[in-house]
N, C-alpha and C positions, 0 to 999 in steps of 0.2 A: 491105478493108484498113482498119486502125485508124488514125484521124488523131489529131493532137494534141487536136482539139476533143472527140473522143469519149473520150479517156483520162480516167480519174477524177482529180479534183483531190486536193491534199494533204489537204484538209479531209474529203474524202469517203472516203480510204483507211482501211480498218479498221486499229486500233492493233496493232502488232506485240507478240507475246508477251503477249496479253491475259490469259491465265491465270496469269501470273507477276507481276502487278502487286500492289503492297502488301507490307507487311513480313511475315515468316514467321509472327509471332504472330497477325496479323489474319486470316490464312487458316485458322487452326485455334484459334478461341477456346474451343471445347468441350475440346480437349486440354489447353490451358493451364489452364483452370478445373479440370479433374480433376487435374492434377499439383499445382496449388496446394492443392486439398482434400486430397490424399494427404500432401503435406508437412505441413500443419497437423495432420492426424490423427496422423502419426508423432511430431511434436514434442509433441503433447498426451499421447500414450501414454507417451513417455519421461519427461515431466514427472510423470505420475501413478504411475510405478513405485514411487518411494519411499513414497508414501502407500499404495499397495497392500500393500507389504511391511509397513508399519507396522500396517495393519489386520489382515493375516494373522498377524503376530507376536503381536497382542493376543489372539488366540483360540487360542494354542497353549500347551502347557506350557513351563516355562522351559528345559528341556533341549532343546526341539525348535526354539527360535528361531534359533540360530546353526548348525543342521545344514546340511550340504552333501551333496548338492545341495538347494537350497531347495525346500520343499514348500509351494506357494503356497496350496493348500487342504488344511488338516490333516485327518487321519483323524477326529479328535474335536474338534469346536468347543467350546472351553471358554468359554461365556458367563458361567460363574461368575467369571471374572476381573474382569468389570465390577461384580460384587457384592462380591468379596473386597477390592478396593481401597478401597472406602468404609469397610470395617472395619479395614483396616490403618493407614490414615493419615486424619486430618481433612480429607478432600478438599473437603467442603462449605466449610470455613473457607478453604482455599486458593483455591478458585474465587471465593469472596466477596471476598477481598482483592484478587485480580487484577481483578475487575469493578470494584471501588471505585476503585482507582488508574487503571484504563483509562478509566473514564467521566470522573473528575475531571480528569486530565491532558488528555484530548481536548477536553473543554469549555473549559478555560483556553487551550489552544493555539489552537483555533478562534476564541475571542474575542480574544486578544491578536494573533494573526496576521492576522486579517481587519481589525482596527482599525489596526494599524500599516501594513498594505498600503494601506488607504485613504488614509493621510497620504502615503505614498511615491508614490502614483499620481495622486491628484486634488487635493492641496494643494500649492501652490507656496510654497516658502521657500528661503532661500539655503543652498546646500550640500546640497540634497536628494539629487541623484544621487550625489554623492561619499560621503554618509553611507549610502546604500542600498548602494553597491558595497562599502564597508568592512564593513558588517553581513553582506552576502552572502559576503564573503571568509572569515568564520569557518566556513562549511561545509567549507572545504578543511583546516582544522585537525583532525588526528585526535583523537579523544576521549582516547586514552591520553596525549596531551601534557599535558592538564589535569585528568586524573583524580585525581592526588595533591593538587594544591592545592584542588580542589573539596571532597575529603574532609576536609582540614585545616580548611577554612572552615566546613563543617557540624559538625565536631567541636567547634570553638571556640564555635559558636552552640548547642552541646548539642541538635543536632537529629538525631544518629545514632540508629539504632534507632527511628526514628519515620517516619511517612508524609510528614511535612513536607519532609524532605531530598529525597525523590524529586519531590514535587509542585513545589517551588520551582525545582528544577534543570531540570525538563522542561516547566514552564508556558509557556516561550518558546522559540521555534525559528525560525532563519532560513529553513529550508525552507519553513515554512508561510507566512511573509511573502512569500517569492518566489512560491510558487504562486498566492496570492491577488492579489498585485500583477499578475501576468501576466493574470489573468482580468479584473481591474478595467480594465486597459488597453484591453480589448476593448469596454468600455461607452463610449459617446460622451460626451465632455466637455460637450457641450451640455446634457445632462440635468442635470448638477450646476450649470451656469451658470444655467439657467432656475430651478432650485430656489433658488439664492442670490438671484436677483432677486425671487422671491416671498417672501423673508424667512425661508426655511428655514435653520437653523443647520447647522453642519458634523456635529454629532452627529445632527441630524435627517436629513440627507442620507445619512449612513452607515446609520442604522436603517431609514428608510423607502424608500430607493431602492436603495442598493448591496446590502444583505443579500438583499432579495427577488429581486433580478436574479442573485445569484450562488449560487443553491442547488446546482448541479452542482459548483462548485469547493469549497463548504463541505462537501459530502458526500464528496468525494474526500479532502480534508484530514482530515476526521473519521475516515474509514475507515483511512487510512494511519496516523494517529496512534494510533488504537485498537489496530491490529494490532501496531505496533511496541512500544507500551507492554505489551501483553498477552504478547508473546513475549520481553520484556526479561528477561535473566537476570543479567547483571553488575551492573546498578544495585541491584536487591534484594539480590544476594549481597553487595555491598560495605557497604550501609547498613543492612540489616535482619538482626539476630541472633536476636531472639525468635521462637520457632516459631509463635506465634499471629499473627505479622505476616507470615509467609511467603506469597509468591504461589505458584501452581501449579507454576511453573517451578522454584522452589526446593524445594517440596514433594516433587517427583519424586527429588530427591536422597536421600530417605529409603530408596530401594531400591538405593542404590550403597554397598556395603561397601568394607572396606579391600582385600579380596582377590577380591571377586566382586560382581557386580550381578544383580539380578533383572530380566532384559530384558523378560519377558512383563509384569510389572506397569509398568514404565516405558512400554512401547508402549501399554499399556491407558490409562494416565494421558495420554499424548500424544494419543491419539484423542479423549478427553474434552475436552482442551483445545483441539483443533481445531474441534470441533462449534460453539462459539459464534462463531468467526470465519467459519465456513462459512455459518451462518444470516445473519450480519450482511451478508456479501457478497451473498448471494442476494437479500436484500431491497433493497439499495442499489446493485446493479451497474449499473443504468441511469444513475443520476446519477454514479457513479464513472467510468464509461467516457466519459460526455459531459464531465465535468470535466477529466479528463486529456487528452482529444482537443482541447479548446478553450483550455486554460489558456496554450498557447504561441502563440495567435493574437492578432493585434491588427488591428482594422479596424472 
């Protein structure tokens, strides 16, 4: 006969439903990981579909580009399109103009954005936060709201049909200041205080401490600004009228007529314009991803 002394205590009893403990996700980590990878692959393929169509269209005859159903791999790959486009339009001039504007504006935005962000994050002065909030609020104002006043201002300064109009208007940006400030906030203030005690000026702190520590954020801002300037169409369209000043985005308009467009040539030019961005991202993706991931952190 089993006595109370021989019965197992509560601590010795095996747990009930031991096989059902834990959340459903913790019991099948491999399945969750597989589903996550499948979702990422699906989204990636959907994102690459337009680029695949662009590349396919650049290797077709013009009459085959809009054919239905879509023939992703044409029967005849017309590599001659990439030779013909250089003969039809001054493509080298357009690419050079885009490169000049993109590099110049990127350099100025990185310089002004990082310098202003240092003042908003590490220098204490009255009204700093209110001034930063007001400056940041300009991001919410759509460009169409002040597009006409900007053009009138550039016209009165006689800067239309010059690169100065685009450079001066795009050399400063609230987004760049916000991005760099968020990254600077993650750098301990003690470093700046120690540098001030050692006699280093604010310019010296910015140049010798803040810039070397913020390479990921600088690379992110540079890449975003370069891509935005390279792909800009409305800015050059409004301010540049001379053909020798056109960027590659404006140059592709040469293949758009009043009643028809040469879609094969347009897609060929689009492929050529994407290549510099692709190369730039491949070389700077490590800094870009790190900068975007850490710019919103403070600690």
